[in-house]
C-alpha positions in Angstrom: 55.3 -15.9 -13.7 55.3 -13.2 -10.9 53.3 -10.7 -13.1 50.0 -12.6 -12.8 50.5 -13.3 -9.1 51.2 -9.6 -8.2 48.1 -8.4 -10.2 45.9 -11.1 -8.7 46.9 -9.9 -5.2 46.3 -6.2 -6.2 42.7 -6.9 -7.3 42.1 -9.5 -4.7 39.5 -7.5 -2.6 38.0 -5.2 -5.1 34.8 -4.4 -3.2 33.5 -1.9 -1.0 33.0 -4.5 1.6 36.0 -4.4 4.0 34.4 -7.0 6.3 35.2 -9.8 3.9 38.8 -10.2 5.0 37.7 -10.5 8.6 35.0 -13.1 8.0 35.7 -16.5 9.7 36.1 -19.4 7.4 34.2 -22.9 7.6 35.6 -26.0 6.1 32.8 -28.6 5.5 34.1 -32.1 5.5 31.6 -34.5 3.9 31.2 -37.7 1.7 30.2 -37.0 -1.6 27.4 -39.6 -1.4 26.0 -37.2 1.3 26.1 -34.1 -1.1 22.4 -33.3 -0.6 22.8 -32.8 2.9 25.9 -30.8 2.5 24.1 -28.5 0.0 21.3 -28.0 2.4 23.6 -27.1 5.2 25.4 -24.6 2.9 22.1 -23.0 2.1 21.4 -22.5 5.8 25.0 -21.2 6.4 24.6 -18.6 3.6 22.9 -16.1 6.0 26.0 -15.9 7.9 27.9 -14.8 4.8 25.3 -12.2 4.0 26.0 -10.8 7.6 29.8 -10.9 6.8 30.2 -13.5 9.6 31.6 -16.5 8.0 32.2 -18.1 4.5 31.9 -21.8 4.1 34.0 -24.0 1.8 33.6 -27.5 0.4 35.5 -29.5 -2.1 33.2 -28.8 -5.0 34.7 -25.2 -5.1 38.0 -26.8 -6.2 39.4 -24.9 -9.1 41.8 -26.4 -11.6 45.0 -27.5 -10.2 46.3 -29.7 -7.4 43.1 -30.6 -5.6 44.7 -32.0 -2.5 46.8 -28.8 -2.0 43.6 -26.8 -2.4 41.8 -28.8 0.2 44.6 -28.8 2.6 44.9 -25.0 2.2 41.3 -24.6 3.1 41.4 -26.9 6.1 44.5 -25.1 7.4 43.0 -21.6 7.0 39.6 -22.6 8.6 38.3 -21.4 11.9 35.8 -24.1 12.1 35.6 -27.6 10.7 32.3 -29.2 10.3 32.4 -33.0 9.9 29.3 -34.4 8.3 29.5 -38.0 10.0 27.8 -41.1 8.2 28.8 -44.4 7.2 29.7 -43.0 3.8 32.1 -40.4 5.6 33.7 -43.2 7.5 34.1 -45.3 4.5 36.3 -42.8 2.8 40.0 -43.2 3.5 40.8 -39.7 1.9 38.4 -38.1 4.4 39.8 -40.0 7.5 43.5 -39.5 6.7 43.6 -36.0 5.0 40.6 -34.3 6.6 39.9 -35.9 10.0 43.4 -36.7 11.1 44.9 -33.6 9.7 42.1 -31.7 11.4 43.2 -33.1 14.9 46.5 -32.2 14.1 45.6 -28.7 13.4 43.4 -28.4 16.7 46.7 -29.6 18.6 48.6 -26.7 17.0 45.7 -24.1 17.3 43.2 -24.7 20.2 41.1 -21.7 19.0 40.1 -23.6 15.9 36.6 -25.1 16.5 35.2 -28.6 15.3 31.5 -29.3 15.0 30.1 -32.7 14.1 26.8 -33.1 12.1 25.1 -36.5 12.0 24.0 -37.3 8.6 23.0 -40.9 9.1 23.5 -43.5 11.8 26.8 -45.3 12.4 28.3 -47.2 15.3 29.0 -44.9 18.2 32.6 -44.1 18.6 32.5 -44.5 22.2 31.8 -48.2 21.4 35.1 -48.6 19.7 37.2 -47.4 22.6 39.0 -49.7 24.7 41.9 -50.1 26.9 44.0 -51.0 23.9 47.3 -49.1 24.0 48.5 -49.6 20.3 46.1 -47.6 18.5 47.2 -45.9 15.3 47.1 -42.1 14.9 44.2 -42.4 12.7 42.3 -44.5 15.1 43.1 -41.9 17.9 41.9 -39.0 15.5 38.6 -40.7 14.8 37.9 -41.4 18.5 38.5 -37.8 19.2 35.6 -36.9 17.1 33.5 -38.2 20.1 35.0 -35.6 22.3 33.0 -32.8 20.2 29.4 -31.8 20.2 27.2 -33.8 17.9 24.0 -32.2 16.3 21.2 -32.2 15.6 19.1 -32.7 18.7 15.4 -33.4 18.5 12.6 -34.5 20.9 11.3 -38.0 20.4 9.0 -40.1 22.4 10.6 -43.0 24.6 8.6 -46.0 23.6 9.2 -47.5 27.1 8.4 -44.4 29.4 6.1 -42.6 26.9 8.0 -39.5 27.8 9.4 -37.1 25.4 13.3 -36.9 25.5 16.0 -34.8 23.9 18.4 -37.0 21.6 20.8 -36.6 18.9 18.8 -37.4 15.7 20.5 -37.9 12.3 19.7 -35.5 9.6 18.3 -38.6 7.3 15.9 -39.4 10.3 14.8 -35.7 10.5 14.2 -36.0 6.7 11.7 -38.7 7.7 9.9 -36.5 10.2 9.6 -33.8 7.4 11.3 -31.1 9.8 14.9 -31.1 8.4 14.9 -27.1 8.3 14.8 -27.1 12.1 17.8 -29.4 12.2 19.8 -27.1 9.9 18.6 -24.0 11.9 20.0 -25.7 14.9 23.4 -26.3 13.3 23.4 -22.8 11.9 22.8 -21.4 15.5 25.6 -23.6 16.9 28.1 -22.4 14.1 27.1 -18.8 14.9 27.9 -19.5 18.7 31.2 -21.2 18.0 32.5 -18.4 15.6 31.7 -15.5 18.1 
């Protein structure tokens, strides 16, 4: 029915704010088991929406219809993909095949698209899975490429051997243990802002 479609487009931007169409789009890829961390990230990213810099999308915003098509549409249209990495994330075949592998394909087609990796909880380092093996699948290659992108958040921790403070990547779950998780999300938000400028 073209009648509904044409009117939907006519009223699409019924606002005085003409900056909305120029806002950058952020796609957040996460495991549903890590939803609390995703919700906290979105809360911190909302300031960027208030200033018409970016809008963020994650799968809980799916409307009635073909959910995979909606996810792929949002992934395709995004300017920045945030992968929220955890053992839960790597345990989801859908995320790996339809969000990570597809995201890497999109990066190959459009190098201006950005990727940011946020460590939710500890997992084996992807660099430890690299080898001289030539017969990697496309999925395996895509996962290994995540290691080429910046990981966040960083924090200062004391090296128990040297007794010196060192800056290291600290997972969000570890930040939760320290009680300073807001500084981790602030750091991620600052990096998102930098990537979108």
